C-alpha positions in Angstrom: 15.3 259.6 -240.1 12.9 262.2 -241.6 10.8 259.5 -243.2 10.3 257.9 -239.8 9.4 261.2 -238.2 6.8 261.7 -240.9 5.3 258.3 -240.2 5.2 259.0 -236.5 3.6 262.4 -236.9 0.9 261.1 -239.1 -0.1 257.9 -237.2 -3.2 258.0 -235.0 -2.6 254.9 -232.8 1.0 255.5 -231.6 -0.1 257.3 -228.4 -2.3 254.3 -227.5 0.5 251.8 -228.2 2.9 253.9 -226.1 0.5 254.0 -223.1 0.1 250.2 -223.2 3.9 249.6 -223.5 4.7 252.1 -220.7 2.0 250.5 -218.5 3.8 247.2 -218.7 7.3 248.7 -218.5 8.4 247.7 -222.0 11.2 249.9 -223.4 11.4 251.2 -226.9 14.8 249.6 -227.3 13.3 246.2 -226.6 10.4 246.7 -229.0 12.6 248.0 -231.8 15.2 245.2 -231.3 12.4 242.5 -231.2 10.8 243.9 -234.3 14.0 244.1 -236.2 14.9 240.5 -235.3 11.5 239.2 -236.1 11.1 241.1 -239.3 14.7 240.3 -240.4 13.6 236.7 -241.0 10.6 237.8 -243.2 11.8 238.1 -246.8 8.5 239.6 -247.9 8.8 242.9 -246.0 10.3 245.9 -247.7 13.9 246.6 -247.1 13.1 250.2 -246.2 11.1 249.0 -243.2 14.1 247.0 -241.9 16.4 249.9 -242.5 14.1 252.3 -240.7 13.8 250.0 -237.7 17.6 249.5 -237.5 18.1 253.3 -237.8 15.5 253.8 -235.0 17.2 251.2 -232.8 20.6 252.8 -233.4 19.2 256.2 -232.4 18.1 255.0 -229.0 
């Protein structure tokens, strides 16, 4: 999970995305699950990304 924390700490736009999602009442669980499902079908994405998303979803 440390790699995910590093990404989050160094990303400029996460606060803006969080405000938009909270405004519309979208939960982190829904977003992570949707991304994992959608990305799981894309064979060109790095395996590490899918693993990080699955780990994030499991931590919620």
